[in-house]
Residue, then its C-alpha position, 0 to 999 in steps of 0.5 A: m500500500f505504501n508503495l502504491v500511494f507514494g510510488l516508492g520502491g525497495q531501493e528508495l525505502m532503503v535509502i530513506g531508512l539509511i538517511i534516518l539511521v545516519l540522522f538519528g543514530g541506532k539508539k534514537i530510532p526505537e524511541l522515535m518509533k515508540g513515540l510515533g506509535t503512541g501518537i498514532k494510538e492517541f489519534n485513533n482513540a480521539k477519532n473513535s471518541i468523536e465518532s461515538e459522540v457523533k453517533e450518540n448525538m445523531k441517535e438523540l436527534d432521531s429520537k426527538k423527531 
């Protein structure tokens, strides 16, 4: 899917990975990935919360009709 969206092949992804490794070093990468994972998890939780709130409000509006 990533390759289809951005049009990147294996070589391009390897070069990007090498650049990240050089910029951040081997010790910082796990911290970065952990932070990224936490951010994605929080985003998904917020999205689900908003979706459930909207659905509840829609049900409430439908019941008032």
